[in-house]
C-alpha positions as a Markdown table, in Angstrom:
| # | Residue | x | y | z |
|---|---|---|---|---|
| 1 | Met | 13.5 | -17.5 | -7.5 |
| 2 | Leu | 14.1 | -14.5 | -9.6 |
| 3 | His | 15.1 | -16.8 | -12.5 |
| 4 | Ala | 11.7 | -18.5 | -12.1 |
| 5 | Val | 9.8 | -15.2 | -12.2 |
| 6 | Leu | 12.0 | -13.8 | -15.0 |
| 7 | Gly | 12.2 | -16.9 | -17.1 |
| 8 | Glu | 10.4 | -15.3 | -20.0 |
| 9 | Tyr | 12.7 | -12.3 | -19.8 |
| 10 | Gly | 15.9 | -14.4 | -20.4 |
| 11 | Gly | 18.0 | -11.5 | -21.6 |
| 12 | Val | 17.5 | -9.6 | -18.4 |
| 13 | Val | 18.7 | -12.6 | -16.3 |
| 14 | Asp | 21.7 | -13.1 | -18.6 |
| 15 | Ala | 22.7 | -9.5 | -18.1 |
| 16 | Gly | 23.2 | -10.2 | -14.4 |
| 17 | Ile | 21.4 | -9.3 | -11.3 |
| 18 | Thr | 23.2 | -7.5 | -8.5 |
| 19 | Met | 22.1 | -6.2 | -5.1 |
| 20 | Asp | 21.6 | -2.7 | -6.7 |
| 21 | Thr | 19.2 | -4.1 | -9.4 |
| 22 | Arg | 15.8 | -2.5 | -9.1 |
| 23 | Phe | 12.8 | -4.7 | -9.7 |
| 24 | His | 10.8 | -2.1 | -11.6 |
| 25 | Asp | 13.4 | 0.0 | -13.5 |
| 26 | Asp | 16.0 | -2.6 | -14.2 |
| 27 | Leu | 13.9 | -5.9 | -14.4 |
| 28 | Asp | 10.7 | -4.3 | -15.7 |
| 29 | Leu | 8.7 | -6.3 | -13.1 |
| 30 | Glu | 5.0 | -5.4 | -12.9 |
| 31 | Ser | 2.9 | -5.8 | -9.8 |
| 32 | Ile | 1.7 | -9.3 | -10.9 |
| 33 | Asp | 5.4 | -10.3 | -11.1 |
| 34 | Leu | 5.9 | -9.2 | -7.5 |
| 35 | Val | 2.9 | -11.3 | -6.4 |
| 36 | Thr | 4.5 | -14.2 | -8.2 |
| 37 | Leu | 7.8 | -13.6 | -6.4 |
| 38 | Gly | 5.9 | -13.4 | -3.1 |
| 39 | Gly | 4.4 | -16.8 | -3.8 |
| 40 | His | 7.8 | -18.3 | -4.4 |
| 41 | Leu | 9.1 | -16.7 | -1.2 |
| 42 | Gln | 6.2 | -18.1 | 0.8 |
| 43 | Ala | 6.7 | -21.6 | -0.8 |
| 44 | Arg | 10.4 | -21.5 | 0.2 |
| 45 | Tyr | 10.2 | -19.8 | 3.7 |
| 46 | Gly | 6.6 | -20.2 | 4.8 |
| 47 | Glu | 5.3 | -17.6 | 7.2 |
| 48 | Leu | 8.9 | -16.6 | 8.2 |
| 49 | Val | 9.1 | -14.2 | 5.3 |
| 50 | Asn | 5.9 | -12.3 | 4.5 |
| 51 | Phe | 6.7 | -10.3 | 1.3 |
| 52 | Ala | 3.1 | -9.0 | 1.0 |
| 53 | Glu | 3.3 | -7.5 | 4.5 |
| 54 | Tyr | 6.7 | -6.0 | 3.7 |
| 55 | Leu | 5.4 | -4.4 | 0.5 |
| 56 | Ala | 2.3 | -3.1 | 2.4 |
| 57 | Gly | 4.7 | -1.2 | 4.7 |
| 58 | Leu | 6.3 | 0.7 | 1.8 |
| 59 | Gly | 5.1 | 3.7 | -0.1 |
| 60 | Leu | 4.6 | 3.7 | -3.8 |
| 61 | Glu | 7.9 | 5.3 | -4.6 |
| 62 | Glu | 9.7 | 2.9 | -2.3 |
| 63 | Ile | 8.1 | -0.1 | -4.1 |
| 64 | Ile | 9.1 | 1.4 | -7.4 |
| 65 | Asp | 12.7 | 1.8 | -6.2 |
| 66 | Leu | 12.9 | -1.5 | -4.4 |
| 67 | Thr | 16.2 | -3.3 | -5.1 |
| 68 | Val | 17.2 | -6.9 | -4.9 |
| 69 | Gly | 19.5 | -6.0 | -2.0 |
| 70 | Gln | 16.6 | -4.5 | 0.0 |
| 71 | Leu | 14.7 | -7.7 | -0.5 |
| 72 | Val | 17.7 | -9.8 | 0.5 |
| 73 | Glu | 18.1 | -7.7 | 3.7 |
| 74 | His | 14.4 | -8.2 | 4.5 |
| 75 | Ile | 14.7 | -12.0 | 4.0 |
| 76 | Thr | 17.9 | -12.3 | 6.1 |
| 77 | Gly | 16.4 | -10.1 | 8.8 |
| 78 | Cys | 13.3 | -12.3 | 9.0 |
| 79 | Leu | 15.3 | -15.4 | 9.2 |
| 80 | Arg | 17.6 | -14.0 | 11.9 |
| 81 | Ala | 14.5 | -12.9 | 13.9 |
| 82 | Ala | 13.1 | -16.4 | 13.6 |
| 83 | Glu | 16.4 | -18.0 | 14.8 |
| 84 | Glu | 16.4 | -15.7 | 17.9 |
| 85 | Arg | 12.9 | -16.8 | 19.0 |
């Protein structure tokens, strides 16, 4: 999904993305890019993973410092919670 969002920024993707990669500082994602990522997540996971709701629960600094690892943890937590239902 990140490759789809970052497609036009090929050099960033080629440099490698790790769990510590920050969406804003390292990938230079803007808010519209996060909306696009949210759309990809909804297309893949449906209502199980609500990225917009997750972001709404964060403060501005937390959104700016958001890492790939934090998003992965959110997704896996949502999927685990759905399995437990």
